[in-house]
C-alpha positions, -999 to 999 in steps of 0.1 A, spaced: -653 -668 543 -683 -685 537 -672 -709 512 -673 -746 522 -643 -766 522 -628 -777 488 -609 -809 485 -571 -803 485 -569 -817 449 -592 -790 436 -579 -762 455 -540 -771 446 -555 -773 408 -569 -740 409 -538 -724 421 -517 -743 396 -537 -727 369 -531 -692 382 -496 -695 390 -485 -700 355 -495 -666 339 -467 -638 340 -492 -615 354 -496 -637 382 -458 -634 388 -457 -596 385 -487 -594 411 -468 -619 435 -438 -597 431 -459 -565 438 -475 -583 467 -440 -590 482 -431 -552 478 -465 -542 494 -461 -566 524 -424 -556 531 -427 -521 524 -413 -509 556 -384 -532 556 -376 -520 519 -381 -481 531 -358 -488 560 -332 -503 542 -336 -477 514 -334 -448 538 -305 -464 556 -285 -465 524 -293 -429 514 -287 -416 552 -251 -436 548 -245 -421 514 -256 -386 527 -229 -391 556 -201 -401 534 -208 -369 513 -206 -348 540 -176 -361 557 -157 -373 526 -129 -346 513 -133 -335 478 -107 -351 451 -97 -334 418 -82 -355 389 -61 -339 364 -52 -358 331 -23 -356 308 -21 -375 274 9 -392 258 14 -407 223 37 -432 210 48 -417 178 56 -440 152 74 -414 130 108 -412 151 131 -385 146 160 -394 126 180 -360 125 218 -372 127 209 -405 137 212 -439 115 192 -467 120 193 -481 155 219 -507 161 193 -524 185 166 -526 159 133 -509 157 103 -529 171 70 -524 154 45 -507 175 16 -530 177 -14 -530 203 8 -553 228 36 -526 223 11 -498 236 -2 -522 267 34 -528 276 41 -490 278 9 -487 300 22 -514 324 56 -496 321 38 -463 335 23 -483 361 55 -499 373 69 -490 405 101 -476 389 83 -447 376 62 -443 406 89 -442 430 109 -419 406 79 -392 411 76 -398 448 115 -391 452 116 -359 428 85 -343 444 93 -354 482 58 -370 483 70 -389 516 70 -357 532 33 -350 521 6 -361 548 -16 -370 519 4 -397 511 20 -408 545 -7 -397 567 -41 -410 572 -71 -410 547 -93 -377 541 -125 -374 560 -142 -388 588 -136 -425 576 -100 -418 572 -95 -405 609 -115 -430 623 -93 -457 606 -62 -436 615 -72 -437 653 -80 -475 653 -46 -480 636 -30 -458 661 -44 -480 689 -25 -511 675 6 -500 661 36 -495 678 49 -457 692 78 -456 672 81 -432 640 80 -454 608 111 -458 590 121 -443 557 112 -477 539 77 -479 556 71 -442 546 82 -448 509 60 -482 506 33 -464 524 34 -434 497 37 -459 469 5 -477 478 -15 -445 483 3 -430 450 -6 -461 431 -45 -461 444 -46 -424 432 -31 -428 398 -51 -442 368 -33 -452 335 -54 -463 303 -51 -466 267 -77 -445 245 -93 -471 224 -71 -486 199 -51 -457 194 -15 -453 206 -27 -427 230 -20 -430 266 -40 -412 293 -25 -403 324 -46 -394 356 -39 -386 390 -64 -377 419 -55 -355 448 -72 -333 474 -52 -306 460 -60 -296 422 -24 -280 416 -10 -312 434 -28 -335 409 -17 -313 379 19 -316 390 20 -352 396 2 -360 366 27 -342 346 55 -356 367 46 -390 357 47 -385 319 82 -364 325 95 -396 345 84 -418 318 101 -401 294 131 -399 315 129 -437 322 130 -446 285 157 -425 274 179 -439 303 168 -473 294 179 -465 259 211 -449 271 218 -480 295 211 -503 264 233 -485 240 259 -481 268 258 -518 274 257 -528 239 289 -506 234 308 -522 262 299 -555 246 310 -542 214 345 -534 225 351 -567 240 337 -581 209 358 -559 186 388 -567 203 381 -605 201 376 -601 163 408 -583 159 425 -608 174 410 -637 156 415 -619 123 450 -612 131 454 -648 135 436 -660 104 456 -634 84 490 -648 100 479 -684 93 475 -675 56 510 -657 53 525 -688 70 507 -713 47 519 -695 17 556 -694 29 553 -730 37 542 -739 2 559 -713 -17 529 -697 -27 538 -660 -40 512 -635 -53 520 -612 -81 497 -587 -93 469 -605 -74 478 -638 -92 501 -668 -82 536 -668 -92 535 -705 -105 503 -694 -124 525 -667 -143 553 -691 -145 531 -716 -162 516 -692 -187 549 -679 -193 563 -711 -202 535 -723 -220 538 -690 -245 577 -700 -246 570 -735 -255 544 -724 -283 571 -700 -296 597 -727 -295 574 -750 -312 569 -725 -340 606 -717 -341 613 -756 -345 587 -760 -372 599 -729 -392 635 -740 -388 625 -777 -402 607 -763 -430 639 -739 -442 660 -773 -438 635 -793 -458 636 -765 -486 673 -765 -486 673 -801 -490 651 -796 -519 673 -770 -534 704 -789 -528 689 -819 -550 684 -792 -577 716 -783 -582 715 -747 -593 683 -730 -577 662 -709 -598 659 -672 -595 632 -673 -568 648 -695 -548 681 -675 -548 662 -643 -538 646 -664 -512 679 -674 -498 690 -637 -496 727 -652 -500 748 -624 -521 774 -652 -529 749 -677 -546 732 -650 -561 766 -636 -579 777 -671 -586 741 -677 -604 746 -648 -621 781 -659 -632 768 -693 -643 739 -679 -662 761 -656 -680 787 -685 -686 756 -708 -695 747 -679 -721 781 -677 -735 787 -715 -736 755 -718 -757 766 -690 -780 802 -703 -787 787 -738 -790 765 -731 -816 788 -709 -832 821 -729 -828 806 -762 -816 804 -779 -783 842 -791 -783 854 -758 -788 881 -749 -762 862 -717 -753 830 -737 -750 847 -763 -731 866 -737 -707 830 -721 -703 818 -754 -693 846 -763 -670 839 -728 -654 802 -735 -652 811 -766 -633 836 -749 -609 807 -724 -603 781 -752 -599 801 -767 -572 808 -734 -554 770 -733 -553 767 -765 -543 793 -761 -515 775 -727 -505 741 -742 -504 754 -772 -482 770 -744 -459 736 -730 -458 718 -765 -456 742 -772 -426 735 -737 -411 695 -744 -415 701 -783 -397 720 -764 -369 692 -738 -365 666 -767 -366 687 -787 -340 687 -757 -317 651 -751 -320 642 -786 -314 666 -785 -284 650 -753 -271 617 -767 -275 625 -800 -257 640 -775 -227 608 -756 -226 588 -789 -226 609 -800 -197 607 -769 -179 567 -768 -185 564 -802 -172 583 -791 -139 560 -761 -139 530 -782 -144 538 -804 -114 547 -775 -90 513 -760 -99 492 -790 -93 508 -794 -57 503 -755 -54 464 -761 -65 463 -788 -36 475 -763 -12 454 -737 -29 420 -756 -12 433 -750 23 447 -716 13 412 -707 3 397 -717 35 422 -699 57 419 -668 34 379 -673 38 382 -673 75 404 -643 75 382 -625 54 353 -633 74 368 -623 108 380 -590 86 344 -585 77 329 -590 111 355 -568 124 347 -540 102 308 -544 110 312 -544 147 333 -516 145 311 -495 122 281 -506 149 304 -494 178 309 -458 160 272 -457 155 261 -467 192 287 -440 206 271 -414 181 238 -425 195 245 -421 231 245 -385 225 207 -381 209 181 -379 235 152 -390 213 121 -416 225 90 -426 205 70 -410 234 60 -376 234 31 -352 254 4 -342 234 -16 -325 261 -3 -316 295 -22 -319 328 -37 -286 340 -54 -280 374 -90 -291 374 -118 -266 379 -145 -291 396 -139 -319 419 -140 -353 402 -154 -372 433 -175 -380 453 -200 -375 425 -230 -365 446 -258 -375 422 -240 -410 412 -235 -417 448 -272 -410 458 -284 -428 427 -263 -455 436 -270 -460 473 -308 -457 461 -304 -484 435 -282 -506 462 -309 -497 487 -338 -510 467 -315 -541 456 -307 -547 494 -343 -541 505 -358 -562 478 -332 -591 488 -342 -588 524 -378 -588 515 -375 -620 493 -353 -635 523 -381 -624 548 -406 -638 525 -387 -673 523 -383 -675 559 -418 -660 570 -435 -699 574 -464 -688 591 -502 -680 580 -511 -646 573 -536 -646 543 -566 -670 536 -547 -682 504 -516 -693 525 -543 -714 546 -559 -728 515 -527 -736 499 -512 -751 526 -538 -771 544 -563 -776 517 -591 -761 535 -611 -729 539 -601 -702 561 -638 -693 575 -629 -662 596 -603 -639 602 -604 -625 638 -585 -591 644 -563 -587 675 -578 -572 705 -557 -546 722 -580 -528 744 -594 -555 763 -582 -572 796 -590 -604 814 -614 -600 843 -615 -626 876 -647 -623 891 -680 -646 879 -701 -620 888 -682 -593 870 -678 -620 841 -715 -618 835 -720 -583 844 -726 -558 815 -704 -529 821 -708 -505 792 -691 -475 808 -658 -494 810 -635 -491 781 -615 -520 790 -641 -546 779 -637 -586 787 -622 -606 760 -644 -636 769 -676 -611 766 -662 -590 735 -691 -598 713 -716 -590 736 -699 -557 747 -689 -546 715 -714 -561 690 -705 -535 664 -667 -542 662 -648 -560 636 -641 -590 661 -679 -594 665 -684 -593 628 -658 -619 622 -674 -643 649 -706 -636 629 -691 -645 596 -677 -679 616 -714 -687 627 -728 -680 592 -699 -705 578 -712 -731 605 -748 -726 598 -742 -729 559 -722 -761 564 -752 -776 586 -771 -778 554 -748 -805 541 -746 -820 573 -755 -814 606 -731 -791 629 -747 -791 665 -715 -802 684 -687 -779 677 -652 -783 689 -627 -755 689 -589 -765 691 -555 -753 680 -521 -763 675 -503 -747 702 -513 -732 735 -521 -695 737 -533 -690 701 -565 -677 713 -590 -710 711 -605 -701 743 -613 -667 736 -629 -676 700 -649 -707 717 -664 -684 741 -674 -655 720 -687 -677 694 -710 -694 721 -719 -658 736 -728 -648 700 -752 -676 696 -766 -674 728 -771 -635 722 -788 -644 692 -815 -665 709 -801 -699 703 -798 -727 729 -760 -729 736 -738 -747 760 -701 -739 765 -682 -769 777 -646 -766 789 -630 -799 776 -596 -787 781 -589 -811 813 -553 -807 813 -555 -771 814 -589 -757 823 -581 -720 816 -618 -712 806 -634 -726 838 -606 -704 855 -617 -674 837 -656 -677 836 -663 -699 870 -632 -699 892 -654 -712 922 -666 -742 907 -663 -773 928 -677 -797 902 -680 -799 864 -679 -820 834 -656 -847 849 -681 -853 877 -711 -853 852 -692 -880 831 -681 -899 865 -721 -898 875 -709 -878 908 -730 -847 898 -761 -842 876 -757 -818 848 -784 -791 864 -764 -788 897 -730 -778 876 -742 -755 848 -739 -719 851 -761 -697 832 -750 -662 819 -780 -639 830 -777 -617 798 -773 -641 770 -786 -672 787 -756 -691 778 -751 -723 796 -715 -729 808 -701 -764 820 -671 -762 835 -642 -788 836 -644 -797 871 -615 -812 896 -592 -823 870 -562 -821 890 -559 -859 898 -569 -873 861 -540 -889 846 -558 -899 812 -580 -872 803 -582 -889 768 -603 -918 782 -625 -894 800 -632 -876 766 -634 -908 746 -655 -928 771 -689 -942 767 -705 -919 796 -691 -888 774 -708 -899 745 -742 -904 760 -736 -869 776 -730 -856 740 -763 -871 729 -783 -859 756 -768 -824 749 -775 -827 715 -813 -828 721 -814 -802 744 -794 -775 732 -793 -759 695 -754 -755 697 -728 -773 721 -694 -756 719 -663 -776 730 -633 -756 739 -606 -785 734 -571 -789 743 -543 -780 716 -532 -809 693 -496 -806 696 -489 -812 734 -519 -836 736 -542 -860 720 -575 -853 737 -589 -839 706 -587 -867 686 -607 -890 709 -637 -868 704 -641 -875 667 -671 -899 673 -692 -875 687 -680 -839 673 -698 -828 642 -675 -802 632 -639 -789 644 -631 -752 642 -591 -752 640 -576 -719 653 -543 -705 639 -527 -674 654 -520 -650 629 -483 -644 617 -470 -665 647 -480 -704 642 -454 -721 619 -471 -737 587 -451 -772 592 -464 -777 625 -499 -773 619 -497 -793 587 -480 -821 609 -507 -820 632 -535 -824 607 -518 -850 588 -512 -871 618 -551 -866 628 -571 -875 600 -604 -879 617 -600 -844 630 -594 -830 593 -623 -851 577 -647 -831 601 -628 -799 598 -651 -769 594 -622 -745 586 -595 -725 595 -596 -693 619 -569 -668 618 -567 -653 651 -550 -621 663 -545 -605 628 -529 -572 629 -553 -554 609 -527 -527 598 -502 -551 585 -531 -574 568 -534 -546 541 -500 -556 530 -508 -590 525 -544 -590 514 -554 -554 505 -591 -565 503 -591 -576 540 -573 -548 555 -578 -518 534 -616 -522 524 -630 -543 547 -617 -532 577 -607 -494 570 -636 -483 547 -667 -506 545 -669 -513 581 -665 -475 589 -695 -467 568 -715 -487 587 -705 -477 622 -683 -505 633 -653 -497 652 -626 -521 665 
């Protein structure tokens, strides 16, 4: 309070150096909590009370849980591989099954089986007080007609879905099914019913899929049967049209070609053999008499016999010729017989030769015939081979249709068999049981959540209030915003009431608890208010060391901020201390000070300035403090009060008062409505600026001081008036807690 004004740049630099540290940030948050502590406590209390009301009115809920697993090791008893194919079970498949469990199909099945549309828990109002209130409000706006079956089912479905929880356990194939109800047995029954409905739905889905596949396979089998028959008939017709005959898995023309080719080979060999015999016979015929080997080879008895006779006769003829000579008749007869035999042999050889020639001709003719037949068969085979290409295509189509028909027929038989196997991949591994303890509401969790939410909302509200609290409450705010010192902080006076009589104004009434505000420092010299006025006087005296502060002007931003009370009490304190002090009511627009202190005054400052009255005639002296009071005088007809206050006679009057009094205190009008305070700067030594604590807007004060540099340059400091000492401890603990509650009490000070 005793510090002199600092330049704004220096003050801003001081605070800029302090704002950057983490401890300063933490301190600022703690200060916010301290200042807004009642708000935070109120919000936290409201949240806790709401939580307690909810806990007392909410109906207890019980949750029962069942577990299912999708088993990858499917039962294969009496079942072949599924005709529909087995899809690999991955994470997406499990999530799909979770969504199926959440589907309306499963929910409606459970609602239908357990008749939940007849259960008030699913079709009536919600549990607890809130549910009853909502039901009453809904009943006021709803029609009187009973809901339809569809509406009941949809309402039950909505309530069912809100109470059901389906989730997958981690990355496993296990699915957890939970249901919450007011009845633990009902929760257990519904959770198990959901699992059963899911299994039944899966079986029904498989049955329907297999049945649809069977129907489709039947139609497809009929179609394939017709197509296979048509293809086979096309093969037969093509064979008939092209004279293609199968025999033992081979075509007839192929067999004929093989047989004719074999006959040709045999005929060719027979012809060669016949020709070889004929050529040999020709050689034998040229020899005349065949030798013994040839004769044996011919295997002709006649030739063998004739040759034997010929050899015997030749032997005899040789003997007879050697014995009797060649011309012997016996030898000649033998030679004649030998010639006859030779001729017979030649005839027999020619006959055989002709026979061999005939055999050769026959063999050659047969070979030519077979060659001709082979050529015909080859020609026919070539035509057949050309048709065989189209035949193979027809046979391939027929085989394909037949294979497809057989495959689909086999699948159809498998699907018919699978319809009778109630097998699914899902199975229950843990059936739901009635819960022993309620699942909600969790009292501890709700209370903790309410406390945390209350703290968050309370702190948020505190921050919001701090942001929107654009008023002065601390000396630091004054110094940061205005760049000047807060030279005093005056507590609010709650036990004082204004008085009207001049005699009573200056009459000491120590036995009256309702002390006058304008004489408070005189009536209550040991009060906190009086001590604050003393600190203000000390600040004025210290500033007098730098420059003279004989003429002091007290002003404010807006009316009713307590400037008149401050100026009067300051003047009273100075005068009570023995100084020569004059208090001038310079608020010519609204001379409230004159009305309170000297209500019967007929002349005053205006008359002295206008030289209609002498100063001594209009002064009023307080008999106790010897304070001289100069009222405003008759100001009702004044239009330009600023001209009066800025006039030369006014300056001369101030010069005269400076020489006669130690202190001249001017009660000036507020700066926001009028400009009178600004024209007094030529003769005022220092201004005391009054700001109402917790009410005057910072921007308004800052705007007025910026627009009045002549006032700001002579500003001694700011006085925060009407401070709430109880609330002040939340903003500046050393102000509210120590000075006003501890130290002042030790020295006997009261309010």
